[in-house]
OpenMM code with the backbone's topology and positions (N, CA, C; nanometers):
from openmm import Vec3, app, unit

residues = "UNK UNK UNK UNK UNK UNK UNK UNK UNK UNK UNK UNK UNK UNK UNK UNK UNK UNK UNK UNK UNK UNK UNK UNK UNK UNK UNK UNK UNK UNK UNK UNK UNK UNK UNK UNK UNK UNK UNK UNK UNK UNK UNK UNK UNK UNK UNK UNK UNK UNK UNK UNK UNK UNK UNK UNK UNK UNK UNK UNK UNK UNK UNK UNK UNK UNK UNK UNK UNK UNK UNK UNK UNK UNK UNK UNK UNK UNK UNK UNK UNK UNK UNK UNK UNK UNK UNK UNK UNK UNK UNK UNK UNK UNK UNK UNK UNK UNK UNK UNK UNK UNK UNK UNK".split()
positions = [
    Vec3(3.7388, 9.1415, 11.2461),
    Vec3(3.8624, 9.0684, 11.2306),
    Vec3(3.8308, 8.9260, 11.1842),
    Vec3(3.9008, 8.8816, 11.0822),
    Vec3(3.8776, 8.7482, 11.0280),
    Vec3(3.9279, 8.6421, 11.1254),
    Vec3(3.8514, 8.5348, 11.1335),
    Vec3(3.8906, 8.4242, 11.2201),
    Vec3(4.0042, 8.3468, 11.1549),
    Vec3(4.1042, 8.3114, 11.2330),
    Vec3(4.2187, 8.2363, 11.1804),
    Vec3(4.1791, 8.0916, 11.1583),
    Vec3(4.2337, 8.0362, 11.0524),
    Vec3(4.2085, 7.8962, 11.0203),
    Vec3(4.3380, 7.8189, 11.0406),
    Vec3(4.3318, 7.7198, 11.1249),
    Vec3(4.4477, 7.6358, 11.1552),
    Vec3(4.4307, 7.5046, 11.0784),
    Vec3(4.4709, 7.5066, 10.9514),
    Vec3(4.4411, 7.3929, 10.8645),
    Vec3(4.5630, 7.3234, 10.8051),
    Vec3(4.6822, 7.3669, 10.8416),
    Vec3(4.8040, 7.3070, 10.7863),
    Vec3(4.8672, 7.2156, 10.8911),
    Vec3(4.8783, 7.0856, 10.8621),
    Vec3(4.9393, 6.9948, 10.9598),
    Vec3(5.0901, 7.0149, 10.9692),
    Vec3(5.1390, 7.0220, 11.0917),
    Vec3(5.2834, 7.0326, 11.1171),
    Vec3(5.3209, 6.9315, 11.2250),
    Vec3(5.4476, 6.8972, 11.2286),
    Vec3(5.5005, 6.8104, 11.3338),
    Vec3(5.6124, 6.8864, 11.4036),
    Vec3(5.6042, 6.8933, 11.5359),
    Vec3(5.7110, 6.9536, 11.6149),
    Vec3(5.7975, 6.8396, 11.6671),
    Vec3(5.9277, 6.8527, 11.6454),
    Vec3(6.0220, 6.7521, 11.6924),
    Vec3(6.1166, 6.8139, 11.7944),
    Vec3(6.1651, 6.7288, 11.8843),
    Vec3(6.2640, 6.7697, 11.9843),
    Vec3(6.3822, 6.6744, 11.9746),
    Vec3(6.5010, 6.7298, 11.9880),
    Vec3(6.6196, 6.6446, 11.9827),
    Vec3(6.6403, 6.5781, 12.1187),
    Vec3(6.6688, 6.4502, 12.1159),
    Vec3(6.7037, 6.3770, 12.2371),
    Vec3(6.8517, 6.4040, 12.2620),
    Vec3(6.8815, 6.4731, 12.3687),
    Vec3(7.0200, 6.5150, 12.3937),
    Vec3(7.1138, 6.3978, 12.4219),
    Vec3(7.0599, 6.2834, 12.4624),
    Vec3(7.1438, 6.1656, 12.4872),
    Vec3(7.1790, 6.0930, 12.3577),
    Vec3(7.0783, 6.0731, 12.2717),
    Vec3(7.1018, 5.9975, 12.1478),
    Vec3(7.1301, 6.0876, 12.0285),
    Vec3(7.1021, 6.2187, 12.0430),
    Vec3(7.1160, 6.3163, 11.9348),
    Vec3(7.0280, 6.2822, 11.8148),
    Vec3(6.9134, 6.2195, 11.8411),
    Vec3(6.8160, 6.1890, 11.7358),
    Vec3(6.6903, 6.2712, 11.7605),
    Vec3(6.6252, 6.3090, 11.6501),
    Vec3(6.5030, 6.3873, 11.6586),
    Vec3(6.3848, 6.2948, 11.6846),
    Vec3(6.2937, 6.3403, 11.7727),
    Vec3(6.1748, 6.2632, 11.8074),
    Vec3(6.0522, 6.3520, 11.7879),
    Vec3(5.9520, 6.3007, 11.7172),
    Vec3(5.8273, 6.3754, 11.6986),
    Vec3(5.7514, 6.3764, 11.8308),
    Vec3(5.7154, 6.4970, 11.8765),
    Vec3(5.6462, 6.5063, 12.0053),
    Vec3(5.5058, 6.5654, 11.9952),
    Vec3(5.4801, 6.6490, 11.8949),
    Vec3(5.3465, 6.7068, 11.8775),
    Vec3(5.3097, 6.7059, 11.7300),
    Vec3(5.1868, 6.6666, 11.7013),
    Vec3(5.1289, 6.6852, 11.5687),
    Vec3(5.0193, 6.7891, 11.5871),
    Vec3(5.0340, 6.9027, 11.5188),
    Vec3(4.9447, 7.0169, 11.5386),
    Vec3(4.8909, 7.0655, 11.4053),
    Vec3(4.7898, 7.1505, 11.4123),
    Vec3(4.7422, 7.2218, 11.2943),
    Vec3(4.7757, 7.3691, 11.3141),
    Vec3(4.8282, 7.4300, 11.2086),
    Vec3(4.8776, 7.5671, 11.2187),
    Vec3(4.8224, 7.6545, 11.1073),
    Vec3(4.8256, 7.7833, 11.1324),
    Vec3(4.8056, 7.8840, 11.0296),
    Vec3(4.9471, 7.9199, 10.9862),
    Vec3(4.9790, 7.8968, 10.8594),
    Vec3(5.1163, 7.9139, 10.8118),
    Vec3(5.1234, 8.0320, 10.7157),
    Vec3(5.2184, 8.1213, 10.7400),
    Vec3(5.2388, 8.2375, 10.6537),
    Vec3(5.3869, 8.2577, 10.6276),
    Vec3(5.4157, 8.3065, 10.5077),
    Vec3(5.5529, 8.3428, 10.4738),
    Vec3(5.5847, 8.4754, 10.5426),
    Vec3(5.7052, 8.4884, 10.5947),
    Vec3(5.7450, 8.6167, 10.6518),
    Vec3(5.7847, 8.7090, 10.5378),
    Vec3(5.8037, 8.8334, 10.5671),
    Vec3(5.8305, 8.9322, 10.4622),
    Vec3(5.9611, 8.9100, 10.3895),
    Vec3(6.0611, 8.8606, 10.4581),
    Vec3(6.1918, 8.8461, 10.3941),
    Vec3(6.2457, 8.7063, 10.4138),
    Vec3(6.3032, 8.6543, 10.3079),
    Vec3(6.3808, 8.5317, 10.3194),
    Vec3(6.5251, 8.5729, 10.3377),
    Vec3(6.6135, 8.4784, 10.3385),
    Vec3(6.7561, 8.5062, 10.3545),
    Vec3(6.8306, 8.4474, 10.2372),
    Vec3(6.9235, 8.5222, 10.1847),
    Vec3(7.0113, 8.4686, 10.0814),
    Vec3(7.1538, 8.4757, 10.1325),
    Vec3(7.2314, 8.3750, 10.0989),
    Vec3(7.3707, 8.3733, 10.1401),
    Vec3(7.4508, 8.2982, 10.0352),
    Vec3(7.5810, 8.3191, 10.0369),
    Vec3(7.6695, 8.2557, 9.9399),
    Vec3(7.7298, 8.1308, 10.0020),
    Vec3(7.7153, 8.0181, 9.9334),
    Vec3(7.7715, 7.8925, 9.9816),
    Vec3(7.8254, 7.8150, 9.8630),
    Vec3(7.9514, 7.7788, 9.8693),
    Vec3(8.0176, 7.7019, 9.7626),
    Vec3(7.9999, 7.7703, 9.6273),
    Vec3(8.0075, 7.9026, 9.6272),
    Vec3(8.0019, 7.9775, 9.5025),
    Vec3(7.8631, 7.9932, 9.4436),
    Vec3(7.7599, 7.9460, 9.5127),
    Vec3(7.6232, 7.9584, 9.4616),
    Vec3(7.5374, 8.0292, 9.5657),
    Vec3(7.4422, 8.1059, 9.5178),
    Vec3(7.3512, 8.1741, 9.6093),
    Vec3(7.2478, 8.0735, 9.6589),
    Vec3(7.2365, 8.0630, 9.7886),
    Vec3(7.1393, 7.9752, 9.8530),
    Vec3(7.0352, 8.0648, 9.9201),
    Vec3(6.9169, 8.0141, 9.9372),
    Vec3(6.8164, 8.0938, 10.0074),
    Vec3(6.7527, 8.0110, 10.1178),
    Vec3(6.7101, 8.0818, 10.2204),
    Vec3(6.6403, 8.0183, 10.3314),
    Vec3(6.5004, 8.0762, 10.3361),
    Vec3(6.4043, 7.9889, 10.3473),
    Vec3(6.2656, 8.0277, 10.3540),
    Vec3(6.2277, 8.0486, 10.5002),
    Vec3(6.1587, 8.1577, 10.5300),
    Vec3(6.1124, 8.1852, 10.6657),
    Vec3(5.9604, 8.1795, 10.6673),
    Vec3(5.9071, 8.0984, 10.7567),
    Vec3(5.7630, 8.0858, 10.7717),
    Vec3(5.7245, 8.1092, 10.9172),
    Vec3(5.6058, 8.1658, 10.9362),
    Vec3(5.5493, 8.1795, 11.0693),
    Vec3(5.4411, 8.0736, 11.0849),
    Vec3(5.4564, 7.9923, 11.1884),
    Vec3(5.3600, 7.8874, 11.2196),
    Vec3(5.2827, 7.9320, 11.3429),
    Vec3(5.1557, 7.9649, 11.3253),
    Vec3(5.0741, 8.0066, 11.4395),
    Vec3(4.9873, 7.8891, 11.4819),
    Vec3(4.9990, 7.8521, 11.6094),
    Vec3(4.9241, 7.7393, 11.6642),
    Vec3(4.8477, 7.7852, 11.7869),
    Vec3(4.7479, 7.7079, 11.8235),
    Vec3(4.6760, 7.7379, 11.9464),
    Vec3(4.7659, 7.7043, 12.0658),
    Vec3(4.7564, 7.7864, 12.1672),
    Vec3(4.8366, 7.7679, 12.2882),
    Vec3(4.7944, 7.6407, 12.3621),
    Vec3(4.8925, 7.5711, 12.4161),
    Vec3(4.8696, 7.4669, 12.5164),
    Vec3(4.9903, 7.4693, 12.6099),
    Vec3(4.9719, 7.4306, 12.7326),
    Vec3(5.0723, 7.4491, 12.8383),
    Vec3(5.2111, 7.3974, 12.8008),
    Vec3(5.2205, 7.2778, 12.7448),
    Vec3(5.3517, 7.2176, 12.7184),
    Vec3(5.4304, 7.2889, 12.6087),
    Vec3(5.3630, 7.3695, 12.5261),
    Vec3(5.4363, 7.4386, 12.4193),
    Vec3(5.5288, 7.5461, 12.4771),
    Vec3(5.5045, 7.5866, 12.6010),
    Vec3(5.5904, 7.6864, 12.6659),
    Vec3(5.7358, 7.6412, 12.6737),
    Vec3(5.7604, 7.5105, 12.6759),
    Vec3(5.8978, 7.4589, 12.6839),
    Vec3(5.9840, 7.5081, 12.5681),
    Vec3(5.9208, 7.5353, 12.4548),
    Vec3(5.9955, 7.5798, 12.3373),
    Vec3(6.0549, 7.7187, 12.3584),
    Vec3(5.9871, 7.8035, 12.4357),
    Vec3(6.0283, 7.9433, 12.4491),
    Vec3(6.1739, 7.9593, 12.4932),
    Vec3(6.2171, 7.8838, 12.5908),
    Vec3(6.3528, 7.9001, 12.6435),
    Vec3(6.4540, 7.8050, 12.5808),
    Vec3(6.4075, 7.7164, 12.4946),
    Vec3(6.4957, 7.6153, 12.4363),
    Vec3(6.4700, 7.5978, 12.2873),
    Vec3(6.4575, 7.7054, 12.2129),
    Vec3(6.4208, 7.6926, 12.0712),
    Vec3(6.5174, 7.6054, 11.9926),
    Vec3(6.6437, 7.6029, 12.0311),
    Vec3(6.7435, 7.5258, 11.9563),
    Vec3(6.7221, 7.3749, 11.9688),
    Vec3(6.6409, 7.3316, 12.0651),
    Vec3(6.6145, 7.1886, 12.0826),
    Vec3(6.4964, 7.1394, 11.9994),
    Vec3(6.4293, 7.2310, 11.9293),
    Vec3(6.3070, 7.1973, 11.8573),
    Vec3(6.3168, 7.2346, 11.7098),
    Vec3(6.2354, 7.1667, 11.6295),
    Vec3(6.2224, 7.2014, 11.4884),
    Vec3(6.0828, 7.1612, 11.4425),
    Vec3(6.0466, 7.2099, 11.3236),
    Vec3(5.9144, 7.1829, 11.2668),
    Vec3(5.9312, 7.1127, 11.1331),
    Vec3(5.8492, 7.0105, 11.1105),
    Vec3(5.8403, 6.9463, 10.9799),
    Vec3(5.7115, 6.9945, 10.9150),
    Vec3(5.7234, 7.0465, 10.7929),
    Vec3(5.6067, 7.0977, 10.7207),
    Vec3(5.6279, 7.0778, 10.5715),
    Vec3(5.5343, 7.0148, 10.5066),
    Vec3(5.5397, 6.9910, 10.3616),
    Vec3(5.6713, 6.9282, 10.3171),
    Vec3(5.7230, 6.8359, 10.3959),
    Vec3(5.8457, 6.7665, 10.3587),
    Vec3(5.9728, 6.8450, 10.3835),
    Vec3(5.9617, 6.9619, 10.4460),
    Vec3(6.0787, 7.0453, 10.4750),
    Vec3(6.0994, 7.0572, 10.6255),
    Vec3(6.2234, 7.0848, 10.6630),
    Vec3(6.2599, 7.1021, 10.8035),
    Vec3(6.2837, 7.2505, 10.8297),
    Vec3(6.2231, 7.3011, 10.9373),
    Vec3(6.2382, 7.4413, 10.9768),
    Vec3(6.2900, 7.4477, 11.1202),
    Vec3(6.4059, 7.5117, 11.1373),
    Vec3(6.4578, 7.5368, 11.2716),
    Vec3(6.3743, 7.6474, 11.3339),
    Vec3(6.3430, 7.6339, 11.4613),
    Vec3(6.2641, 7.7364, 11.5296),
    Vec3(6.3589, 7.8444, 11.5805),
    Vec3(6.3380, 7.9670, 11.5319),
    Vec3(6.4235, 8.0792, 11.5704),
    Vec3(6.3559, 8.1752, 11.6674),
    Vec3(6.2228, 8.1666, 11.6805),
    Vec3(6.1549, 8.2582, 11.7718),
    Vec3(6.0238, 8.1967, 11.8183),
    Vec3(5.9849, 8.2325, 11.9391),
    Vec3(5.8605, 8.1891, 12.0034),
    Vec3(5.7904, 8.3158, 12.0500),
    Vec3(5.6638, 8.3341, 12.0125),
    Vec3(5.5923, 8.4558, 12.0506),
    Vec3(5.4527, 8.4213, 12.1003),
    Vec3(5.4334, 8.4327, 12.2316),
    Vec3(5.3017, 8.4193, 12.2938),
    Vec3(5.2578, 8.5630, 12.3217),
    Vec3(5.1870, 8.6220, 12.2275),
    Vec3(5.1536, 8.7640, 12.2307),
    Vec3(5.0991, 8.8056, 12.3673),
    Vec3(5.1708, 8.8982, 12.4299),
    Vec3(5.1348, 8.9549, 12.5605),
    Vec3(5.1102, 8.8470, 12.6663),
    Vec3(5.1628, 8.7290, 12.6430),
    Vec3(5.1446, 8.6145, 12.7339),
    Vec3(4.9971, 8.5921, 12.7667),
    Vec3(4.9136, 8.6077, 12.6632),
    Vec3(4.7699, 8.5855, 12.6797),
    Vec3(4.7332, 8.4377, 12.6723),
    Vec3(4.8260, 8.3536, 12.6266),
    Vec3(4.8043, 8.2090, 12.6170),
    Vec3(4.6837, 8.1731, 12.5300),
    Vec3(4.6749, 8.2401, 12.4149),
    Vec3(4.5700, 8.2078, 12.3175),
    Vec3(4.6315, 8.1427, 12.1946),
    Vec3(4.7285, 8.2108, 12.1370),
    Vec3(4.7979, 8.1616, 12.0181),
    Vec3(4.9476, 8.1806, 12.0380),
    Vec3(5.0256, 8.0951, 11.9734),
    Vec3(5.1711, 8.1058, 11.9787),
    Vec3(5.2220, 8.1084, 11.8356),
    Vec3(5.3107, 8.2028, 11.8076),
    Vec3(5.3752, 8.2093, 11.6764),
    Vec3(5.5172, 8.1567, 11.6886),
    Vec3(5.5487, 8.0638, 11.6002),
    Vec3(5.6831, 8.0075, 11.5940),
    Vec3(5.7436, 8.0481, 11.4612),
    Vec3(5.8591, 8.1131, 11.4650),
    Vec3(5.9280, 8.1509, 11.3421),
    Vec3(6.0170, 8.0351, 11.3014),
    Vec3(5.9905, 7.9800, 11.1839),
    Vec3(6.0700, 7.8693, 11.1329),
    Vec3(6.1557, 7.9135, 11.0162),
    Vec3(6.2820, 7.8711, 11.0163),
    Vec3(6.3751, 7.9025, 10.9083),
    Vec3(6.4206, 7.7704, 10.8483),
    Vec3(6.4039, 7.7580, 10.7160),
    Vec3(6.4391, 7.6324, 10.6499),
    Vec3(6.5876, 7.6038, 10.6629),
    Vec3(6.6215, 7.4757, 10.6626),
    Vec3(6.7622, 7.4357, 10.6737),
    Vec3(6.8294, 7.4406, 10.5396),
] * unit.nanometer
topology = app.Topology()
chain = topology.addChain("A")
for resn in residues:
    res = topology.addResidue(resn, chain)
    for name in ("N", "CA", "C"):
        topology.addAtom(name, app.Element.getBySymbol(name[0]), res)
């Protein structure tokens, strides 16, 4: 099995519920992959698309907060914003965590 390379810098942000402003809380390195399907939808008479990426990062204890509150977090990557739609700590082994990001 090939060793994963975590070489793409990402920033995880959390919304401050009092001020409603986003605050950068973690700067991480991730293995980033496109998911199999993007999303297309009709908006204002034009087809828009949403990019879906999987951000795999090494596990650390505080990242568990994202699992139950994905709507409070987002990822900045390559100048784009990705809402976190899923958190996956495979079999709760606490080795790697996959975050599904959907572009805004």
